[in-house]
C-alpha positions in Angstrom: 8.4 -47.0 103.9 4.7 -46.9 103.5 2.6 -44.8 105.1 -1.5 -45.1 105.6 -4.4 -44.1 104.0 -5.3 -40.8 104.8 -2.2 -39.9 107.2 -2.7 -36.7 106.7 -6.2 -36.0 107.1 -9.1 -37.3 109.5 -10.7 -39.7 107.5 -13.8 -38.2 107.4 -15.9 -36.6 104.3 -16.0 -32.9 105.9 -12.3 -32.3 105.8 -10.8 -33.6 102.5 -11.7 -30.3 100.8 -10.2 -28.5 103.9 -7.0 -30.7 104.1 -6.5 -31.8 100.3 -3.9 -29.9 98.6 -2.3 -30.0 94.5 0.2 -32.2 93.6 3.5 -30.7 94.9 1.6 -28.9 97.6 3.3 -29.0 101.4 2.9 -32.9 102.4 3.6 -34.4 98.8 6.8 -32.2 99.3 7.7 -33.0 103.3 7.1 -36.9 101.6 9.8 -36.4 99.0 12.3 -34.3 101.2 11.9 -37.7 103.5 12.6 -40.2 100.7 16.0 -38.1 99.6 17.0 -37.8 102.8 16.8 -41.1 104.0 17.8 -42.2 100.1 14.7 -44.7 100.5 11.5 -45.6 98.6 8.6 -44.1 100.1 4.9 -45.2 99.5 3.3 -42.2 100.9 -0.1 -43.7 102.1 -2.7 -41.5 100.2 -3.6 -38.0 100.8 -6.5 -35.7 99.8 -5.2 -34.5 96.3 -7.1 -31.5 94.7 -7.2 -30.9 90.8 -10.1 -28.2 89.6 -13.2 -28.9 91.5 -12.2 -32.9 91.8 -11.0 -34.5 95.4 -9.1 -37.5 94.6 -8.0 -39.6 97.6 -4.3 -40.4 96.2 -1.3 -42.1 97.0 2.6 -41.1 95.7 5.5 -42.8 95.4 8.8 -41.4 95.6 12.3 -42.9 94.8 15.2 -42.7 96.6 16.3 -39.6 95.1 13.0 -38.0 95.8 11.6 -38.0 92.8 7.8 -39.1 92.1 7.8 -42.2 90.1 4.2 -43.6 90.6 0.6 -42.1 91.4 -2.5 -44.0 92.0 -6.1 -42.1 92.7 -8.3 -44.7 94.8 -10.2 -46.4 91.8 -13.1 -48.0 94.0 -14.6 -45.5 96.6 -15.8 -47.3 99.9 -19.9 -46.6 100.5 -21.2 -48.3 102.9 -24.1 -48.3 104.7 -24.7 -51.4 107.1 -27.8 -52.1 108.8 -27.2 -50.9 112.4 -23.7 -50.4 111.6 -21.5 -48.3 109.6 -22.5 -45.6 107.4 -20.0 -43.8 105.2 -20.3 -42.5 101.4 -17.1 -41.3 99.3 -18.3 -40.7 96.7 -20.8 -37.9 98.6 -17.1 -36.0 97.7 -14.3 -38.1 96.0 -13.9 -38.5 92.3 -12.5 -42.3 91.2 -8.9 -42.5 89.6 -8.9 -44.4 86.3 -5.6 -46.1 86.1 -3.9 -49.3 87.1 -0.7 -48.7 89.2 2.6 -50.5 88.9 6.2 -48.7 88.9 9.5 -50.7 89.2 12.5 -50.4 91.8 15.7 -52.1 91.5 14.3 -55.4 93.4 11.1 -55.8 91.5 7.8 -54.8 90.1 5.2 -53.6 92.5 2.0 -52.9 92.6 -0.5 -50.3 94.4 -4.2 -49.9 95.4 -5.7 -47.7 97.9 -8.6 -49.3 100.9 -11.4 -50.5 99.3 -9.3 -51.2 95.9 -8.5 -54.5 97.5 -12.1 -56.2 97.5 -11.6 -56.4 93.9 -9.7 -59.1 92.6 -9.6 -57.7 88.8 -7.3 -54.7 89.7 -4.8 -57.0 91.6 -4.5 -60.2 88.8 -4.8 -56.8 86.5 -1.4 -55.2 88.2 0.3 -59.2 88.5 -0.5 -59.8 84.9 1.8 -56.3 84.4 4.4 -58.3 86.5 3.8 -56.8 89.8 5.4 -59.5 92.4 4.4 -57.0 95.6 1.0 -55.3 95.7 0.8 -52.4 98.6 -2.9 -51.2 100.1 -2.7 -48.4 102.0 -6.1 -48.5 103.8 -8.2 -47.5 106.8 -10.8 -50.7 107.5 -13.2 -49.3 109.8 -14.6 -51.3 112.9 -17.3 -53.1 111.0 -15.2 -54.5 107.9 -12.2 -54.6 109.5 -12.9 -57.5 112.0 -14.5 -59.5 109.3 -12.6 -58.8 106.1 -9.3 -57.6 106.8 -7.3 -60.3 106.6 -9.0 -62.4 104.4 -8.8 -59.4 101.5 -5.0 -59.8 102.1 -4.3 -63.5 102.0 -7.4 -63.6 99.3 -5.4 -61.5 96.7 -1.6 -62.6 98.1 -2.9 -66.3 97.2 -5.1 -65.8 94.1 -2.0 -64.1 92.5 0.8 -65.7 94.5 2.0 -62.1 95.5 3.3 -60.7 98.4 0.4 -58.6 99.8 0.8 -55.9 102.3 -1.5 -53.1 104.0 -0.8 -50.3 106.3 -3.6 -48.8 108.1 -3.6 -46.4 110.7 -3.4 -46.9 114.6 -6.9 -46.9 116.3 -8.1 -43.6 117.7 -11.4 -43.9 119.7 -11.6 -40.2 120.0 -11.2 -39.3 116.5 -14.8 -39.6 114.3 -13.5 -42.7 112.3 -12.5 -45.5 114.2 -9.7 -47.6 112.4 -9.0 -51.5 112.6 -5.3 -50.9 112.0 -3.7 -53.9 112.2 -1.0 -53.3 109.1 -0.2 -56.6 108.0 2.2 -58.9 105.3 0.9 -62.1 103.8 3.1 -64.0 101.4 3.0 -65.4 98.0 1.7 -69.0 99.8 -1.0 -67.0 101.7 0.9 -66.9 105.0 0.8 -64.0 107.3 4.2 -63.5 108.4 3.0 -60.2 109.9 1.2 -58.1 111.6 0.6 -55.1 114.2 -2.4 -54.9 116.2 -4.5 -51.4 116.9 -1.6 -49.1 118.6 1.1 -47.1 117.1 3.9 -48.7 115.6 6.1 -49.8 113.0 6.9 -53.1 111.3 10.2 -54.1 109.3 9.6 -56.9 106.6 12.5 -58.4 104.8 10.4 -59.6 101.0 11.8 -62.8 100.0 11.9 -62.8 95.9 13.3 -66.2 95.6 10.5 -67.5 97.3 8.2 -66.1 95.3 9.3 -67.5 92.9 9.7 -71.4 94.4 6.0 -70.7 95.0 4.9 -70.2 91.3 7.2 -72.5 90.0 5.9 -75.3 92.2 2.3 -74.4 91.7 2.1 -72.7 88.4 -1.5 -70.9 88.8 -0.4 -68.5 86.1 0.5 -70.2 83.8 -2.5 -72.3 84.3 -4.8 -69.4 83.1 -7.3 -70.7 80.4 -6.8 -67.6 77.9 -8.6 -69.5 75.3 -11.8 -69.4 77.7 -11.1 -66.4 78.8 -9.5 -63.3 79.9 -8.8 -59.9 81.2 -7.2 -56.5 80.1 -7.9 -52.6 80.6 -10.2 -51.1 78.7 
């Protein structure tokens, strides 16, 4: 089960410290308990995490026993200033993360980013080079960037890397200060949208076919055709 970005907090800089909690806080424990009681993996969207004087936009992953198996702090902070449109700067309050996040399940290895992270293809490629076959992005694109770039980004990263990409967004609430685009999405390794919601509350149940992923990679072996003698991508 995957939750959206900032699922426990209004998406506004003025609320992040108020709703933030250290690792092991109430929301952390609630998600851990839900994973254990349901016997499922839970990607707990993201929530404001407090550590010292810093606030991070953080996603935790819990296994079937409720144990934390991964943690991703949003690496690329969303700063936007569109003339006549959206203005918002996460960097006014949040601290960026530094780690590429992948985790193992009995099904496959999974990569994890948060929202704006998807716009940087280097991060997704690093996850894939570390073995990710599915990449999940809890996200909250807005009504400026969503209609223009939401589907394009998820199809692009899926196609570039021949992976499943999953974007999970909050429903749109026009009474809130931040209007989410919604449209949670699942894209195949061939770049096709295989499931998509609208802006309303709801959920998707989708089967991930890893045999299909292998078929795509065998028939069009992009990752085998990388010219490592000319270029390379690596973590510092």
